[in-house]
C-alpha positions as CSV (number, residue, x, y, z in Angstrom):
1,X,176.8,28.3,-75.1
2,X,177.9,24.8,-75.6
3,X,177.7,25.2,-79.6
4,X,179.9,28.4,-79.6
5,X,182.3,26.7,-77.7
6,X,182.5,23.7,-79.8
7,X,183.1,26.0,-82.8
8,X,186.4,27.3,-80.9
9,X,187.8,24.1,-79.6
10,X,189.0,21.0,-81.7
11,X,186.4,18.8,-83.1
12,X,188.2,15.8,-81.4
13,X,187.6,17.2,-78.0
14,X,184.0,18.5,-78.4
15,X,181.9,19.8,-75.0
16,X,179.8,17.5,-73.8
17,X,178.3,19.1,-70.5
18,X,174.8,18.5,-70.7
19,X,173.2,21.8,-69.7
20,X,169.5,21.1,-67.6
21,X,167.2,22.8,-65.5
22,X,168.4,22.8,-61.5
23,X,166.4,20.8,-59.2
24,X,164.9,22.4,-56.0
25,X,167.8,25.2,-54.8
26,X,168.9,25.0,-51.3
27,X,170.7,28.1,-49.9
28,X,173.4,27.4,-47.9
29,X,173.4,28.0,-44.2
30,X,173.9,31.7,-43.1
31,X,177.2,30.8,-41.7
32,X,178.6,29.8,-45.2
33,X,177.3,33.1,-46.8
34,X,180.2,35.1,-47.9
35,X,182.5,32.7,-46.4
36,X,185.8,34.2,-47.8
37,X,184.7,37.5,-47.0
38,X,184.1,37.1,-43.3
39,X,186.8,34.3,-42.9
40,X,189.8,35.6,-44.9
41,X,192.3,34.1,-42.2
42,X,191.1,30.9,-42.7
43,X,193.9,28.3,-44.2
44,X,191.4,27.5,-47.0
45,X,190.5,30.8,-47.8
46,X,194.4,32.3,-47.4
47,X,196.2,29.1,-49.0
48,X,193.7,28.4,-51.9
49,X,191.2,31.1,-52.4
50,X,193.2,34.0,-52.1
51,X,196.1,32.6,-54.6
52,X,193.1,31.8,-57.0
53,X,191.3,35.2,-57.3
54,X,194.9,36.9,-57.4
55,X,195.9,34.9,-60.6
56,X,192.2,35.4,-61.8
57,X,192.6,39.3,-61.1
58,X,195.8,39.1,-62.9
59,X,194.8,37.1,-66.0
60,X,191.3,38.9,-66.4
61,X,192.3,42.5,-65.2
62,X,191.2,44.0,-68.5
63,X,187.7,42.5,-68.3
64,X,187.2,43.3,-64.6
65,X,185.1,46.5,-63.2
66,X,186.9,48.8,-61.2
67,X,184.9,48.7,-57.7
68,X,186.0,51.6,-55.8
69,X,187.3,54.3,-58.8
70,X,187.8,56.9,-56.1
71,X,190.3,55.1,-54.1
């Protein structure tokens, strides 16, 4: 992936991120699972996440699947 990105981006600023295997994975506590879906009214969710998701959906709408096509 990094090689393909370096082919697209200018040579004076190559991608230098190292890709390595992750160490032991620790899942988040249950109250953090699906946090945005279960707490949309929380300040961070409504002020930060929601606008970012809206912009993402608008920018990449042609690439997104329709989740409920019948609705």
